[in-house]
N, C-alpha and C positions, 0 to 999 in steps of 0.2 A: 602416497595415497592415490588411488585411481577412482575418479569420480565422473558421473554422467549427470548433466543438467538437461532437463527437458524444458526448453526455452533458453534462458541464459543471456538474453540481450535486453531485458526489460528494466524498469526503474530499480527494482530490488536486486535482481540477479546480476545486472551488469557490474555493479561494484564488487560483488563477491567474485565474479569471474576475473576482474582486474587484479584483485588482491591475491587470488589463488595462482594467477599466472606468474607472480613474483616469488612463489614458494615452490617447494619440491612436490608438485602435484601434477599427475597426469590427468588433465581435464578434457573431457569431451562434452560437446553440446549437441543436442539433437533438436533440430528445427528445420524450417523450410529454406533457410539460407537467405532470407530477405534482408537481414541486418548484419551481414558478415563484417561490415566495416567497423562495427562496434566491438569486435572480438580482438583481444590482444594477441600478440605473436605467441605462438606455442600452443594455443588452444586448438584442439582438433574438432572438426565438424562432422557429424553424421547427418547428412542432408536427407530429410524425410519428413512427412507429415505424421505426427504421432498418432493421428486418427486412422492411419493406414496400418493397422495392427500387423497384418501379415507381412508387409514389407519391412517394418521395423524389426519384427522377429527374425527375419532373414539377415538383416544387417548386424544384429547383435548375437547371432547364433553361437559364435565362438568366443564371446566376451563375458567377463564377470567384473563386478565393480565393488569397491569398498563402500561407496555411497552413490545412491541415485536420488536426485531431488527433482520433484515436479513443481514448476513455478506457474503452470498454466492449467491446472485442473480446478474445475469449479463445481462439478456435479458428480454424484457417486458413480455413474456409469464410466466416467473417465478413470476413476480410481480402480474400478473393477478391471478395466483394461490394463492398467499399470500392474495390478496384482498378477494377472495372467502372464504379463511380459517379464516381470522382474522378481517373482517370488523365489526363484532359485538362482538369482544372478547378483544379489547384493547383500552386504552385511548390515546395511542401514538404508531405509527408505524414508526420505524427508518430504513431508507434505506441507506446502505453504497454505495455511488456513487464513484466518483474519481475526483481529481483535474485535471487529464489529459483531462477532458471534457471541460475545459476552452479553449477559443479561441487560435487556433494554426495556423499560428504564431500570437503572441500577438501584438496588436496595442499599448499597454502600458504594460511594464514589471511588473508593480505593480498590483497584482491580488486582486480584491475584489469579493464578491459574486455577484456583479453586472456586472462583466466581462462576455461578451457573451459566450455561449456554442457552440463550433464549432471545430471539429477536422477532417479535410479531410484525414489525414494520418493514422488514427488508428481506425479500426472497433470496438475494445474493447471500446474505448471512445464514439464512436457514439452509441453503444448499451446502455451505461450508460446514455447518454443524452435521449435516447428514453424511458428508464426506468423512469427517472425523469419526463418526459412529461406525461407519463401514470399516475403516482402518483399525479401529480399536477391536472390533470383532475378529478381524483377521489376526491381529496380534494375540488376542486371548485364546483363540481356538486353534490357530495354526503356527503361532510363533513368528509371524511376519515381523521383522525388526523395524518398527516404525518410530519416527520422531515427528511430532506435530509442532510446527512453528507458527505463531500468530503475530504477524506484523500489525502495527497500527498505521498511522498516516506517515508514510515514508516518501521522501522526495529526493530529487537529484538536481543537476544543473540545467535540465532541459525543460522543466515546467515549474511554474510558481504554485505552491500548494495553497489552496483556498477552500472556502466553504461553499460559496455560491458562484457558479460559472455555467457557461453553456456547453454544448456538445463538442465544440471545436477546441476546447482547452481553456486555459486561464489567461492568455495574453490580453484578451479584450478588457479584462478588469484593470490590468496594468495600464493599458492605453487610456482608459477612462480617467485614471489617476493622473496620467501625464497631461491630459486635456482639461484637468481641473473639473471634471464632471463628478457628480455624486456616485458613490459605489455602495452597494447593498451589503450590509452585514446582518446575518440572521440573528434573530432574538435581540437581546440588548447588548450582546457582545461581551458579557461578563462570564460566560461559562468557560471552564478551563479545558484546554486541549493539549495534546502532546504530538509534536512532530519530530521525526527522526531522520537525520541525513543518511542516505543509503550507504555511505562509507562506514558510518558507525554501526548500522545494522549488519553490515558484512562481517565486522569483527566478531559480533556475537554468534552469527550463523556459522562461521568457519570454526569457532570454538566448539560447536555442537557436532561438527562433522567427525565421524570416527570416534565419538565419545561414548564409551560403553554405558556411562551413567545416564545418557539421554535416551536410550532405547526404552520404548514404551511410555515416554513422557511427552507432555505438551508444555511448551514454553513460549512466552511472548518476549519479543525483542523490541524495546523502545528506549527512547531517551528518558532520563529522570527529570527533565525540565518540563514544567507545566506553565503555560501562558494562556491568557484570555484571547478571545478572537479580536477584541479591540487592539490588544498589543500586537497580534499577528499582522493586522492590516496597517497599523502604525509602522511596524518594522518594514513592511513592503514599501510603503510610501516614502519612508526615510531612505531606503536603498535606491529608490527612484529619484530622490532629491526633490520631492514635492510635498505639499501639505495635504493631509488626508481630509476628504470631504465625505463623511460617512452618513448613511441613512440606515437606521435600524428597522428591520421588518420582521414580524413574527414568522417562525418557520412554518407554522400551519397555514398562514396566509400565502406564503411563497409556494407551498405545495398546492394550495387550492387554485392558484392562478397560473400554473405552469404545466407544460407537458413533460418536463423533466421529472425524474424520480426523486423529488425532494422528500417524499414520505420516507423512502429508504435512506437516501444520502444525508438528510438532515434529521428528521424525527427519529430515524432508526440508527443514527450515528452521531453526526457532528453537532447536533443541538444539545447533546448531553455532556455534562462535565465528566471527564475521565482523568484519573491519576493512576499511573501504573506502578505497581510494586515489582521491581525487577530482582528481588532477592533470590528467587529460584535460579534465574539465569546466572547470577553472580556466584552461586554455589557450584553450578555446573561448569562455568567458565570464569574462574577467579580473576583473570586478567581483563575481563570486559569492563569498559567504561565508555560511555558516549561523551565525546569531547568537543563536538561541534555545536556551539550554542546557536540558537535559531537565528539571531541577528547576524552572526557570522556566515552561516550557511546560506541565508537568504541573500546576503550581499553578493556571494559568489554566484548564486543562481541568476540574480538580476544582471550582473555584469556579463555573464555568459550569454544570456538571451539577447541583451542589447547588442552584443557583438556578433550575433548570428541571426540575421533577418529571416532565415528560413524557419526559425522557431516562433516567429511573430505572426501566428495565424489569426487573422481577424474574424470576428463573428458578428456581423451586422444584425442578425436576427436577435441574438442575445442582447446586444447593445440597445436595440429598439424596445425590447421587452423590459429592460431595466428602466428606461425612460417612462414607459407606460405604468409600471408598478409605482415608481416614485411620484409620477403625476397623479395617480389615483389616490395615493395617501394625502398629497397636498390638497386635492379637491375635497376629500372627505373631511379634512380638518377645517377647511374654509366653510363647508356646508354646516358643520356642527357649530362653528362659531357664529354662523349667520351672516 
């Protein structure tokens, strides 16, 4: 198989790249070359900015692929560019959409690929929906061989997956736990969530590559494990070897008192209970099974981050904001009690 990844070094794509490097796959990645150290031996780089369409067209002029996958397209104009570049150059074009495109709020917490796409709370999700609609039009009208993949919350060893964090990442929440400071959990922490290790995601994704039954289809790839946000934070605290000191704050209040996009990231996504039905994926890829339990994967992530100080990016502004939010709740409770 000859494949081209646009991107190839991110949280989702890096695990796929590593697993394909161990197989009989001629893999190219097209990116600006800023993260070449993350590429395994044998993977070939086409160094260019995908937005420089003319230059990319020159570089791939004599090339054709079995699979092209775009991991970094977020708006329809980027898919229009991809269509111009690859419509005659690939047997399968895979677009990485998002499970946040599914109906919000859900009419049924069990999500299948037939769940409607609608998210009034998050522009990111609406853009992904528009991207899907553009590709489906090209498939229906021109036979462009698309496969749409919808990841949910996928994580790796480089960042702790969380609900409430600042712009500089999630390490500051772990640091608060290590310092026995209270950490914020959105809502009451009882809504169900699904997190998928990127190595599990990669198994499903690779099974869709070159799969004739996946052409024209949309498929989500997630773990079958559902956990509450309280359990997620307990798992993280346990991996850090500390006791969790949690403060529950409503998602709407967090959105109201923050410049972060908690309307999208929480109200349009993580504040809602989601349980994924992976039956379709398992029909298309019978060997797929997500085998890394969250507590196992989180332990690996915490160990890796603790061993790599460069991943421990502090966020004092977020830290101070947490203190203000928690202090405001304490003051309100005291005022009401008199």
